[in-house]
Backbone as CSV, one residue per row, in Angstrom:
resi,resn,N_x,N_y,N_z,CA_x,CA_y,CA_z,C_x,C_y,C_z
1,MET,55.641,94.141,134.631,55.894,95.300,135.334,54.591,95.939,135.202
2,SER,53.957,96.452,136.365,52.211,97.461,135.927,52.951,98.916,136.151
3,GLY,51.805,99.593,135.066,52.360,101.262,135.027,52.644,101.857,136.490
4,SER,51.708,101.007,137.483,51.931,101.824,138.354,53.291,102.099,139.248
5,ARG,54.018,101.054,138.590,55.882,100.889,138.944,56.425,101.629,138.272
6,LEU,55.725,102.401,136.979,56.556,102.720,136.446,57.093,104.355,136.581
7,ARG,58.062,104.934,136.421,58.482,105.835,136.789,58.844,106.740,135.541
8,PHE,58.070,107.778,135.511,57.876,108.270,134.269,58.079,109.891,134.354
9,VAL,59.040,110.608,133.622,59.368,111.856,133.328,58.808,112.662,132.537
10,VAL,58.663,113.638,131.882,58.450,114.726,131.222,59.485,115.875,131.135
11,ILE,60.379,115.841,130.241,61.327,116.906,130.202,60.598,118.248,129.247
12,THR,60.838,119.022,129.310,59.769,120.257,128.379,60.390,121.676,128.980
13,GLY,60.183,122.634,128.291,60.647,123.685,128.342,60.840,124.548,127.319
14,MET,61.484,125.544,127.555,62.066,126.656,126.291,63.171,125.933,125.410
15,SER,63.054,126.220,124.094,64.344,126.094,123.254,65.542,126.629,123.918
16,GLY,66.569,126.108,123.566,67.751,126.646,123.964,68.020,126.628,125.573
17,ALA,66.912,126.346,126.347,67.199,126.214,127.795,67.952,125.244,128.492
18,GLY,68.034,124.153,127.517,68.903,122.823,128.457,67.943,121.457,128.171
19,ARG,66.692,121.381,127.626,66.184,120.238,127.538,67.116,118.716,127.407
20,ARG,67.894,119.271,126.071,68.881,117.808,125.945,69.821,117.701,126.868
21,THR,70.327,118.285,127.700,71.359,118.508,128.649,70.309,117.570,129.989
22,ALA,69.198,117.847,130.044,68.417,117.634,131.045,68.149,116.049,130.614
23,ALA,67.938,115.770,129.289,67.484,114.338,129.321,69.101,113.759,129.038
24,HIS,70.307,114.199,128.720,71.578,113.324,128.771,71.668,113.119,130.029
25,ALA,71.192,113.992,131.143,71.738,113.913,132.519,70.850,112.662,132.937
26,LEU,69.337,112.297,132.821,68.717,111.307,132.771,69.377,110.008,132.356
27,GLU,69.797,110.062,131.055,70.365,108.636,130.388,71.524,108.631,131.017
28,ASP,72.008,109.158,131.540,73.592,108.696,131.924,73.253,107.919,133.437
29,LEU,72.104,108.254,134.210,71.786,107.679,135.397,70.665,106.263,135.324
30,GLY,70.498,106.208,133.853,70.353,104.918,133.536,68.467,104.500,133.025
31,TRP,67.971,106.146,132.584,66.704,106.006,132.463,66.801,105.966,130.980
32,TYR,65.702,105.254,130.367,65.166,104.933,128.984,64.550,106.558,128.721
33,VAL,65.632,107.249,127.685,64.951,108.581,127.478,64.708,108.837,125.896
34,VAL,63.153,109.371,125.617,63.123,109.549,124.340,62.602,110.885,123.832
35,ASP,63.147,111.266,122.625,63.159,112.548,122.311,62.037,112.985,121.244
36,ASN,61.709,114.062,121.486,60.446,114.799,120.354,59.409,113.696,120.087
37,LEU,59.034,112.772,121.099,57.644,112.106,120.774,56.733,112.465,120.537
38,PRO,56.037,112.389,119.825,54.355,112.869,119.804,53.475,112.630,120.537
39,PRO,52.760,113.857,121.558,51.888,113.400,122.559,50.785,111.880,122.343
40,SER,50.460,112.001,121.436,49.380,110.831,121.059,50.098,109.050,121.339
41,MET,51.666,109.247,121.171,52.163,107.931,121.685,52.697,107.786,123.044
42,LEU,52.166,108.645,123.817,52.712,108.484,125.126,52.066,106.871,125.915
43,PRO,50.831,107.154,125.611,50.369,105.720,126.209,50.949,104.476,125.473
44,GLY,51.467,104.503,124.552,52.101,103.483,123.759,53.505,103.013,124.317
45,LEU,53.970,104.271,124.610,55.454,103.923,125.211,55.048,103.509,126.660
46,VAL,54.292,103.311,127.192,54.007,103.067,128.598,53.960,101.449,128.431
47,ASP,53.227,101.180,127.258,53.069,99.649,127.078,54.397,99.074,126.585
48,ALA,55.329,99.651,125.926,56.134,99.298,125.415,57.362,99.264,126.523
49,ALA,57.460,100.122,127.608,58.530,100.015,128.694,58.042,98.818,129.535
50,ALA,56.895,98.797,129.495,56.382,97.565,130.625,56.679,96.178,129.920
51,ALA,56.537,95.998,128.482,56.943,94.548,127.832,58.678,94.615,127.386
52,GLY,59.358,95.668,127.544,60.793,95.475,127.399,61.348,95.647,128.929
53,GLY,60.817,95.858,129.692,61.619,95.878,130.955,61.880,97.203,131.292
54,PHE,61.583,98.232,131.070,62.179,99.731,131.219,61.251,100.490,132.625
55,PRO,62.113,100.211,133.754,61.213,100.726,134.835,61.221,102.380,134.984
56,ARG,62.286,103.071,134.226,62.419,104.434,134.607,62.394,104.978,132.830
57,VAL,61.596,105.622,132.670,61.314,106.399,131.434,61.054,107.858,131.219
58,ALA,61.843,108.572,130.544,61.791,109.952,130.061,61.388,110.328,128.942
59,VAL,60.981,111.271,128.421,60.418,111.820,127.465,60.870,113.543,127.274
60,VAL,61.283,113.735,126.147,61.273,115.228,125.893,59.849,115.786,124.847
61,LEU,59.312,116.407,125.497,57.957,116.742,125.042,58.159,118.031,125.054
62,ASP,57.955,119.013,123.690,57.943,120.458,123.847,57.427,121.020,122.083
63,VAL,57.520,121.670,122.036,56.865,123.041,120.699,57.036,122.063,119.536
64,ARG,57.967,121.042,119.297,58.281,120.328,117.900,57.108,119.901,117.613
65,THR,56.155,119.490,118.650,55.264,118.535,118.326,54.558,119.680,117.328
66,ARG,54.158,120.553,117.387,53.133,121.493,116.965,51.728,121.061,116.605
67,ALA,51.643,120.459,115.800,50.253,120.190,115.032,49.253,119.198,116.512
68,GLN,50.611,118.636,117.251,49.826,117.688,118.505,50.041,118.179,119.782
69,PHE,50.313,119.574,119.571,50.690,120.034,121.169,49.187,120.021,122.102
70,ASP,48.428,120.737,121.465,46.952,120.742,121.986,46.360,119.164,122.471
71,GLU,47.474,118.292,122.207,46.831,116.799,122.531,47.250,116.660,123.772
72,ILE,48.535,117.359,124.560,49.382,116.770,125.695,48.328,116.760,126.737
73,PRO,47.294,117.447,127.267,46.046,117.172,128.255,45.875,115.615,128.045
74,ALA,44.964,115.698,126.924,44.510,114.255,126.422,45.492,112.680,127.112
75,ALA,46.750,113.271,126.374,47.364,112.354,126.453,48.201,112.067,127.745
76,PHE,47.887,112.927,128.729,48.021,112.861,130.319,47.353,111.934,130.782
77,ASP,45.875,112.392,130.685,44.744,111.724,131.068,44.850,109.905,130.823
78,ALA,45.387,109.823,129.626,45.517,108.385,129.189,46.721,107.970,130.041
79,LEU,47.789,108.615,130.508,48.943,108.006,131.290,48.204,107.705,132.946
80,ASN,47.412,108.565,133.052,46.770,108.430,134.542,45.999,107.249,134.181
81,ALA,44.928,106.814,133.690,44.086,105.791,133.222,44.968,104.375,133.331
82,GLN,46.465,104.609,132.837,47.158,103.573,132.846,47.972,103.686,134.035
83,GLY,47.642,104.336,135.099,48.270,104.186,136.487,49.419,104.956,136.585
84,VAL,49.769,105.781,135.611,51.229,106.198,135.561,50.972,108.001,135.634
85,TRP,51.623,108.604,136.474,51.558,109.892,136.801,53.101,110.860,136.781
86,PRO,53.111,111.320,135.599,54.378,111.714,135.088,54.826,113.017,135.923
87,GLN,55.739,113.105,136.368,56.770,114.178,136.830,57.157,115.323,135.562
88,ILE,56.663,116.302,135.937,57.133,117.399,134.968,58.591,118.055,135.270
89,VAL,59.327,118.086,134.370,60.891,118.810,134.302,60.859,120.104,133.545
90,TYR,60.568,121.371,133.925,60.345,122.371,132.977,61.778,123.440,132.921
91,VAL,62.601,123.661,131.892,63.562,123.883,132.052,63.274,125.494,131.134
92,GLU,63.891,126.436,131.891,63.633,127.881,131.291,64.673,128.866,131.169
93,ALA,64.596,129.959,130.677,66.027,131.083,130.727,65.085,132.264,130.189
94,ALA,66.152,133.330,130.726,65.485,134.748,130.403,65.430,134.882,129.008
95,ASP,64.307,135.724,128.246,64.357,135.787,126.906,66.035,135.935,126.112
96,GLU,66.874,136.942,126.636,67.857,137.271,126.069,68.819,136.305,126.208
97,VAL,69.186,135.357,127.288,70.057,134.388,127.031,69.105,133.350,126.144
98,ILE,68.094,132.967,125.891,67.364,132.176,124.915,67.955,132.565,123.314
99,VAL,68.117,133.977,123.251,68.142,134.497,122.176,69.719,134.438,121.719
100,ARG,70.565,134.322,122.628,72.092,134.492,122.800,72.097,132.971,122.306
101,ARG,71.598,132.138,123.082,72.477,130.599,122.815,71.506,130.185,121.598
102,GLN,70.265,130.695,121.127,70.143,130.301,119.688,70.829,130.912,118.771
103,GLU,71.116,132.182,118.800,72.259,132.632,117.807,73.538,132.172,117.967
104,SER,73.949,131.580,118.878,75.624,130.848,118.599,75.483,129.781,118.217
105,VAL,74.478,128.934,118.122,74.342,127.704,117.470,73.762,127.558,115.851
106,ARG,73.368,128.876,115.747,72.952,129.820,114.359,71.685,128.428,113.851
107,ARG,70.879,128.331,114.989,69.801,127.162,114.293,68.375,128.234,114.561
108,PRO,67.359,128.009,113.572,66.367,128.734,113.716,65.385,128.146,115.166
109,HIS,64.813,128.951,115.405,63.689,128.617,116.367,62.451,128.115,115.947
110,PRO,61.888,126.816,116.652,61.064,126.205,116.094,59.667,127.046,115.519
111,LEU,59.421,128.133,116.335,58.269,128.852,116.266,58.475,130.262,115.687
112,GLN,59.703,130.634,115.048,60.291,131.751,114.668,59.419,132.123,113.269
113,GLY,59.419,131.374,112.392,58.489,131.769,111.394,59.473,132.587,110.470
114,ALA,58.838,133.865,109.722,59.867,134.531,108.919,59.957,135.998,109.778
115,GLY,59.476,136.190,110.888,59.993,137.110,111.934,61.023,137.359,112.605
116,PRO,61.242,137.797,113.830,62.340,138.147,114.737,62.581,136.647,115.625
117,LEU,63.975,136.093,115.834,63.993,135.041,116.761,63.065,135.674,118.092
118,LEU,63.215,136.474,118.748,62.293,136.747,119.994,60.829,136.675,119.673
119,ASP,60.265,136.833,118.594,59.124,136.584,118.334,58.533,135.127,118.472
120,GLY,59.630,134.247,118.214,59.611,132.542,118.344,59.552,132.254,119.833
121,VAL,60.610,132.945,120.846,60.672,132.861,121.948,59.528,133.264,122.914
122,ARG,58.708,134.216,122.305,57.695,134.742,123.150,56.396,133.685,122.824
123,ARG,56.422,133.339,121.557,55.197,132.265,121.311,55.266,131.198,121.954
124,GLU,56.866,131.075,122.433,57.056,129.426,122.588,56.564,129.547,124.510
125,ARG,56.900,130.597,124.839,56.733,130.651,126.418,55.410,130.859,126.525
126,ALA,54.218,131.271,125.618,53.203,131.730,125.854,52.372,129.829,125.625
127,MET,52.762,129.211,124.799,52.280,128.087,124.600,52.675,126.998,125.483
128,LEU,53.695,127.063,126.403,54.259,126.195,127.196,53.624,126.707,128.739
129,ALA,53.257,127.909,128.905,52.413,128.132,130.106,51.841,127.001,130.866
130,MET,51.217,126.328,130.334,50.008,125.184,130.899,51.075,124.157,131.725
131,LEU,52.360,123.870,130.500,53.211,122.989,131.396,53.693,123.517,132.778
132,ARG,54.424,124.611,132.342,55.006,125.320,133.194,54.181,125.547,134.718
133,ALA,53.103,125.413,134.485,51.964,125.570,135.751,51.971,124.353,136.469
134,ALA,51.960,123.213,135.412,51.989,121.700,136.328,53.234,121.468,136.717
135,ALA,54.315,121.945,136.418,55.698,121.356,136.581,56.025,120.955,137.884
136,ASP,56.564,119.700,138.242,56.687,119.347,139.503,58.127,120.232,139.632
137,MET,58.906,120.480,138.874,60.532,120.975,138.824,60.659,122.210,137.857
138,VAL,61.122,123.214,138.627,61.346,124.444,137.340,62.509,124.512,137.702
139,LEU,63.659,124.515,136.438,65.207,124.954,136.443,65.235,126.001,135.704
140,ASP,65.652,127.310,136.003,66.053,128.469,135.164,67.451,128.082,135.090
141,THR,68.037,128.083,133.919,69.181,127.876,133.475,69.969,128.935,133.140
142,SER,69.631,130.281,133.264,69.913,131.505,132.998,71.411,131.573,132.969
143,ASP,71.593,131.117,134.240,73.099,131.379,134.953,73.598,130.326,135.260
144,LEU,73.339,128.919,134.859,73.769,127.746,135.144,74.601,127.306,133.920
145,ASN,75.617,126.312,133.960,76.201,125.696,133.052,75.966,124.604,132.827
146,VAL,76.665,123.739,131.689,75.769,121.954,131.630,75.898,121.482,132.682
147,HIS,77.434,121.719,133.291,77.780,121.032,134.640,76.741,121.029,135.771
148,GLN,76.446,122.291,135.796,75.367,122.934,137.362,73.989,121.760,136.917
149,LEU,73.397,122.143,135.692,72.368,121.853,135.284,72.230,120.498,135.623
150,THR,73.505,119.636,134.965,73.307,117.852,135.125,73.431,117.812,136.717
151,SER,74.001,118.187,137.534,73.976,118.113,139.182,72.573,118.395,139.413
152,ARG,71.700,119.494,139.130,70.265,119.464,139.759,69.719,117.979,139.380
153,VAL,69.523,118.088,137.825,68.779,116.929,137.218,69.270,115.723,137.944
154,ALA,70.595,115.201,138.488,70.889,114.112,139.049,70.531,114.114,140.636
155,PHE,70.698,114.965,141.225,69.995,115.241,142.472,68.550,114.957,142.750
156,ALA,67.679,114.989,141.431,66.529,114.782,141.865,66.071,113.771,141.327
157,PHE,66.651,112.849,140.632,65.957,111.773,139.953,67.195,110.697,140.111
158,ASN,68.201,110.618,140.963,69.017,109.480,141.083,68.951,108.782,142.277
159,SER,67.848,108.622,142.762,67.235,107.790,143.919,66.470,106.805,143.083
160,ALA,66.527,105.652,143.990,65.831,104.286,143.393,64.479,104.450,143.788
161,ASP,63.983,105.552,145.064,63.134,105.544,145.635,61.849,106.668,144.741
162,ASP,61.297,106.564,144.413,60.560,107.986,143.851,59.587,108.777,144.631
163,ARG,59.437,107.818,145.830,58.516,108.522,146.919,59.545,109.144,147.959
164,GLU,60.417,109.324,147.707,61.604,110.185,148.897,61.459,111.535,148.214
165,PHE,61.240,112.535,149.403,61.294,114.147,149.387,62.415,114.348,149.204
166,ARG,62.945,115.167,148.265,64.118,115.873,147.929,63.778,117.591,147.951
167,LEU,64.600,117.928,148.859,64.877,119.684,148.890,65.718,120.362,148.263
168,THR,65.765,121.318,147.415,66.945,122.062,147.218,66.757,123.400,147.652
169,LEU,68.077,123.798,148.558,68.125,124.869,149.401,68.598,125.977,148.693
170,MET,68.402,127.034,148.542,68.959,128.062,147.498,69.636,129.363,148.059
171,SER,70.726,129.474,148.244,70.841,131.099,148.402,70.681,132.321,147.551
172,PHE,70.552,133.314,147.571,70.457,134.618,146.754,70.659,135.497,147.123
173,GLY,70.930,136.587,146.744,70.648,137.840,146.738,69.447,138.770,145.894
174,PHE,68.484,139.178,146.492,67.331,140.155,146.335,67.954,141.194,145.324
175,LYS,69.242,141.608,145.272,69.766,142.719,144.309,69.675,142.235,142.836
176,ASN,70.023,140.846,142.777,70.347,140.135,141.304,68.727,139.549,140.926
177,GLY,67.580,139.737,141.987,66.230,139.187,141.302,66.101,138.165,141.817
178,LEU,64.682,137.688,142.025,63.977,136.583,142.531,64.229,135.505,141.922
179,PRO,64.970,134.345,142.585,64.723,132.953,141.741,63.664,132.907,141.221
180,VAL,63.149,132.479,140.054,62.168,132.149,139.237,61.944,130.510,139.509
181,ASP,62.926,129.972,139.535,62.549,127.999,140.011,62.451,127.984,141.661
182,ALA,61.938,128.485,142.387,61.656,128.678,143.703,59.976,128.191,143.932
183,ASP,60.038,127.217,145.038,58.837,126.702,145.437,58.270,127.926,146.673
184,MET,59.300,128.240,147.204,59.006,129.317,148.443,60.637,130.028,148.760
185,VAL,60.053,131.296,149.128,60.982,132.245,149.262,61.000,132.740,150.603
186,LEU,62.462,132.762,151.128,62.142,133.437,152.429,63.527,134.616,152.526
187,ASP,63.114,135.808,153.647,64.002,136.641,153.777,64.897,137.207,154.812
188,VAL,66.226,136.933,154.942,66.954,137.202,156.073,67.661,138.238,155.956
189,ARG,67.193,139.146,155.452,67.699,140.623,155.701,67.307,141.131,156.912
190,PHE,66.561,141.175,157.932,66.403,141.576,159.322,67.766,140.854,160.091
191,LEU,68.739,140.175,159.588,69.921,140.130,160.256,70.805,141.242,159.984
192,PRO,71.737,141.387,160.880,72.968,142.067,160.965,73.857,141.923,159.741
193,ASN,74.066,142.590,159.094,74.885,142.292,157.727,76.554,142.288,157.589
194,PRO,77.012,141.310,157.557,78.360,141.423,157.599,79.159,142.080,156.374
195,HIS,78.383,142.519,155.795,79.193,143.264,154.715,80.028,144.494,155.210
196,TRP,79.060,145.211,156.494,79.426,146.345,157.189,80.626,146.164,158.092
197,VAL,81.118,144.740,157.786,82.065,144.487,158.989,83.342,144.284,158.170
198,PRO,84.650,145.336,158.094,85.594,145.386,156.888,86.422,143.977,157.169
199,GLU,86.527,143.291,158.280,87.197,141.941,157.857,86.706,140.888,157.497
200,LEU,85.093,140.853,157.406,84.043,140.051,156.918,83.821,140.356,155.361
201,ARG,84.111,141.552,155.264,83.466,141.792,153.875,84.014,141.072,152.304
202,PRO,85.054,140.890,152.410,85.891,139.937,151.387,85.426,138.724,151.503
203,GLN,84.971,138.039,152.544,84.449,136.634,152.755,83.013,136.385,152.423
204,THR,82.759,135.090,152.427,81.497,134.491,152.118,81.165,133.805,153.406
205,GLY,79.748,133.702,153.246,78.899,133.021,154.411,79.515,131.508,154.263
206,LEU,80.370,130.932,153.737,81.130,129.489,153.710,82.195,129.790,154.732
207,SER,82.656,130.732,155.034,83.850,131.020,155.853,82.984,130.561,157.274
208,GLN,84.161,130.108,158.119,83.602,129.778,159.691,83.697,131.618,160.352
209,ALA,84.392,132.597,160.043,84.035,133.807,160.226,82.710,134.025,160.460
210,VAL,82.204,134.279,159.104,81.010,134.753,158.253,79.805,134.131,159.025
211,SER,80.013,132.828,159.122,78.848,131.787,159.808,78.988,132.075,160.978
212,GLY,80.146,132.122,161.772,79.778,132.792,163.544,79.075,133.736,163.569
213,TYR,79.284,134.986,163.065,78.906,136.058,162.872,77.523,136.084,163.027
214,VAL,77.130,135.529,161.872,75.706,135.416,161.743,74.755,134.437,162.083
215,LEU,75.402,133.340,162.967,74.688,132.301,163.406,74.620,132.689,164.985
216,GLY,75.455,133.667,165.571,75.598,134.291,166.673,74.746,134.895,167.055
217,HIS,73.631,135.384,166.198,72.947,136.476,166.842,71.361,135.855,166.961
218,ASP,70.756,135.962,168.364,69.817,134.964,168.531,68.305,135.059,167.580
219,ALA,68.561,136.133,166.727,67.451,135.971,165.482,67.424,135.075,164.724
220,ALA,68.970,134.748,164.262,69.146,133.948,163.372,68.581,132.182,164.147
221,GLN,69.048,132.103,165.056,68.444,130.659,166.047,67.219,130.453,166.060
222,THR,66.437,131.826,166.239,64.887,132.006,166.496,64.395,131.258,165.094
223,TRP,64.872,132.213,163.619,64.475,131.973,162.240,64.679,130.482,162.213
224,LEU,66.198,129.882,162.457,66.360,128.338,161.905,65.362,127.730,162.477
225,ALA,65.328,127.527,163.677,63.957,126.582,164.538,62.650,126.791,163.833
226,SER,62.128,127.902,163.586,61.035,128.161,162.942,60.900,127.679,161.537
227,VAL,61.967,127.791,160.641,61.875,127.362,159.173,61.891,125.706,159.532
228,ARG,62.965,125.004,160.078,62.914,123.761,160.482,61.653,123.037,160.396
229,GLY,60.953,123.871,161.398,59.665,123.167,161.717,58.564,123.487,160.694
230,LEU,58.776,124.640,159.934,57.724,124.708,158.725,58.038,123.400,157.705
231,VAL,59.289,123.452,157.373,59.727,122.387,156.169,59.313,121.070,156.870
232,SER,59.386,121.043,157.955,58.827,119.456,158.480,57.424,119.355,158.328
233,SER,56.540,120.681,158.631,55.178,120.705,158.616,54.590,120.444,157.360
234,VAL,55.346,120.871,155.944,54.942,120.946,154.641,55.427,119.613,153.929
235,ILE,56.170,119.018,154.371,56.839,117.607,153.865,55.434,116.788,153.484
236,PRO,54.884,116.232,154.613,53.535,115.477,154.631,52.481,115.649,153.315
237,GLY,52.189,116.932,153.355,51.378,117.639,152.578,51.799,117.226,151.013
238,TYR,53.247,117.690,150.655,53.486,117.553,149.500,53.486,116.239,148.850
239,LEU,54.081,115.356,149.858,53.985,113.810,149.584,52.669,113.519,148.954
240,THR,51.835,113.922,149.850,50.261,113.158,149.740,49.724,114.206,148.662
241,GLU,50.402,115.212,147.927,49.864,115.697,146.821,50.639,115.373,145.586
242,GLY,51.425,114.407,145.839,52.661,113.796,144.798,53.590,114.232,144.636
243,LYS,54.127,115.660,145.039,55.074,116.664,144.851,56.303,115.816,145.921
244,ARG,57.246,115.994,145.284,58.653,114.960,145.853,59.688,116.171,145.673
245,LEU,59.412,117.112,144.964,60.859,117.754,144.714,60.308,119.364,144.995
246,ALA,61.315,120.010,145.943,60.749,121.479,145.994,61.994,122.201,146.420
247,THR,61.879,123.403,146.102,63.079,124.370,146.307,62.680,125.337,147.104
248,LEU,63.549,125.589,148.151,63.420,126.586,149.057,64.307,127.591,149.128
249,ALA,64.015,128.897,148.580,65.139,129.855,148.427,65.436,131.034,149.625
250,VAL,66.582,130.940,150.180,66.728,132.210,151.048,67.703,132.909,150.451
251,GLY,66.888,134.631,150.846,67.620,135.404,150.575,68.434,136.431,151.169
252,CYS,69.266,137.447,150.854,69.865,138.503,151.449,69.943,139.301,150.507
253,THR,70.599,140.464,150.800,70.592,141.655,149.705,71.351,141.312,149.018
254,GLY,72.544,140.601,148.815,73.694,140.395,147.585,74.039,139.061,147.407
255,GLY,73.620,138.067,148.346,73.453,136.421,148.470,74.880,136.067,148.411
256,LYS,75.608,136.967,149.529,77.121,136.480,149.588,77.291,136.166,151.065
257,HIS,76.772,136.759,152.104,76.873,136.399,153.622,75.757,135.747,154.180
258,ARG,74.758,136.415,154.573,73.801,135.800,155.438,72.901,134.860,154.932
259,SER,72.411,134.927,153.419,71.845,134.055,153.143,72.381,132.545,152.810
260,THR,73.762,132.507,152.713,74.768,131.578,152.307,74.835,130.793,153.704
261,SER,75.075,131.549,154.531,75.326,130.974,155.773,73.959,129.927,156.415
262,MET,73.072,130.760,156.193,71.804,130.537,156.839,71.463,129.289,156.008
263,ALA,71.401,129.103,155.040,71.101,128.015,154.101,72.118,126.974,154.365
264,GLU,73.272,127.478,154.639,74.248,125.718,154.982,73.539,125.278,156.461
265,GLU,73.454,126.598,157.032,73.175,125.528,158.793,71.927,125.096,158.399
266,LEU,70.686,125.659,157.841,69.626,125.016,157.878,69.397,123.811,157.190
267,ALA,70.318,123.575,156.093,70.555,122.511,155.390,71.115,121.516,156.488
268,ARG,72.018,121.643,157.528,72.790,120.589,158.464,71.813,120.126,159.021
269,ARG,70.675,121.176,159.854,69.660,120.433,160.591,68.541,119.857,159.744
270,LEU,68.478,120.049,158.812,67.372,119.202,158.033,67.753,117.790,157.684
271,ARG,69.103,117.896,157.117,69.652,116.491,156.931,69.681,115.616,158.610
272,SER,69.795,116.317,159.604,69.926,115.301,160.749,68.235,115.192,161.077
273,ASP,67.433,115.634,160.821,65.847,115.075,160.530,65.281,113.941,159.514
274,GLY,66.552,113.820,158.700,66.128,112.845,157.410,65.714,113.183,156.157
275,VAL,65.939,114.756,156.025,65.427,115.415,155.055,66.728,114.982,154.222
276,VAL,66.382,114.684,152.740,67.430,115.135,151.736,67.512,116.284,150.819
277,VAL,68.639,116.481,151.117,68.954,118.183,150.946,70.075,118.203,150.082
278,HIS,69.874,119.582,148.942,70.866,119.703,148.179,71.078,121.077,148.261
279,VAL,72.144,121.753,148.550,72.529,123.297,148.725,73.159,123.827,147.508
280,VAL,72.587,125.145,146.812,72.722,125.806,145.597,73.096,127.280,146.224
281,HIS,74.473,127.742,145.670,74.553,129.050,146.178,74.360,130.144,144.655
282,ARG,73.381,130.437,144.283,72.861,131.070,143.028,73.995,131.822,143.153
283,ASP,74.146,132.894,143.931,74.908,134.235,143.341,76.420,134.111,144.031
284,LEU,76.773,133.030,144.432,78.080,132.658,144.222,78.626,131.753,143.094
285,GLY,78.117,131.143,142.391,77.912,130.487,141.451,78.420,128.862,141.609
286,LEU,77.917,128.208,142.719,78.035,127.256,142.986,76.873,126.264,143.624
287,GLU,77.323,125.084,143.071,76.214,124.052,143.714,76.345,123.475,144.784
């Protein structure tokens, strides 16, 4: 097995954000997973995977490497020289969420030292900025449970073809904040809001009544056609650049009516174009 045929994923990100859950998800899909490997050992792992017949390998790489952390760029260069281009999955969460999770398991933060836990969280975020910027997939787990995170990872990596483009379509509400893990953000607040229709207010965009109301406007149809063309136009460029995972977020005010309806309909149309799509309704709590 040559290095060019090896699928190699690096799982990284914040302590308490779900690195272990992501690793377990890949392991359940049949990947060979190594936790907390020093960066200098990555090239050797590629050779071992080739010798052992492991076509899919994932490594959890984070600040626990401490003294070797600065060697990560050189290790990635060595992998590239072997014909391996790792995909980076970066998991993160809001500071207050990280603090709460770390306190609940009563484990010290690896960079906390003698100071407060939050200081360690901030140091870690600064150290990992380089890897986050290079990430192929960013997962904000602030509002995700274990099953939802597992589902996201499974969608991204359960394909036997690592050249297949996969799109996550996320509906959200601007009033609840922008999704930090989106590659593209689009706004559908220009459409009439079903919230102001009494019989539609308690329903969501997953109901036929709300969906029919939203999609019945000419502006919705124009938007859908335009975005469908936009997605089709960027996929070849993403693939050329080696980016096979992307998240497109569609937002309205609360994330309940318009964005949900539009995301579902856009997904339906893109699937008919042959695009592999996974829909997530962030502010409905649905995957």
